[in-house]
N, C-alpha and C positions, 0 to 999 in steps of 0.2 A: 205641434208635430216636431219630432226630432229631426234636425237637419233642415236645410233649406235648398234642396237640389232636386233634380230629376223632373220627369214629366208630371209628377203629382205635386209639385211645389205649391204650397199654400192651399191645397185642397183638403177638404174635410171628408170624413167617411161618407157622409150624406151626399156630398157632391160626387164622390166616386161611385156610389150606388146608382146615381141618376145618369151618369155619363158612360154609355156603352163604349164609345170610342176610347175613352181613357182606360176603361177596364181591359179592352183588347190590347191596347198599347202596352200596359203594364204586364199583362200575361205574356205578350210576345217578348218583352225584355227578359222576363224570367226564363222563357224557353231558350233564348240565346245564351244567357249566363249559364244555365244548366248544361246545355250542349257543349259549351266551351270547357266547363269543368270536367265533363265526361271525357272529352278528348284529351285534356291535360292529364287526367287520371291514367290514361293508357301510356303516357310518356314518362311522367314523373310523379308516381303515386306518393312516394315518401315526402317529397318536397311539398306537394299539395296538402297532404295531411298535416304537416307542420304549420303551414301558413293559414289554412282554412279548415279547422278541425271538423266543422259540420258540413263539409262539402258534399258528402253522400246524401244528406237530407235535401240539399239544394237540387241535386241531380234527380232525386226521387220526386221532389215537388215539380220539377220540369216535366217529368214523365206523366204526372197526374194532369198537368195543364195540357200537354200535347195529346194524351190518349184517353184521359178520363173527363173530357170536356163536359159530360153530362152530370158530373158530380162535383164540379168546382164550387167551392163555398167562398163567396165574396169576402166574408169576414176573415177567412184564413188568408186570402190574398192580401187584404189590407193589413193584417197582422204582420205578414212578411215584409210589406212595404215599410211599416213603422218600426219593426223590431229587428229584422234581419239585415235589411239593406244597409242601414247605418254602420253596423258592425262589419259587414262585408267590405264596405268602402274604406274602413280603417285599415 
């Protein structure tokens, strides 16, 4: 697993699938990140776009988590954890 940080540190996808509390915690973290980016977009859209080119995808993902709870795909959430979060933290 890339990186060794966060609430999912050392967890496998299988452990993630079995741990509903971990799933909810990760989803909540994405909701917070997405909401923060949404608010920052209102204040400094150009600066945000320069620093986080895919910020709009993160906001859209947050909206799916917050409003499309019946269509959340665990594999997509885990993919974001593995492939998007490390880049975002850079």
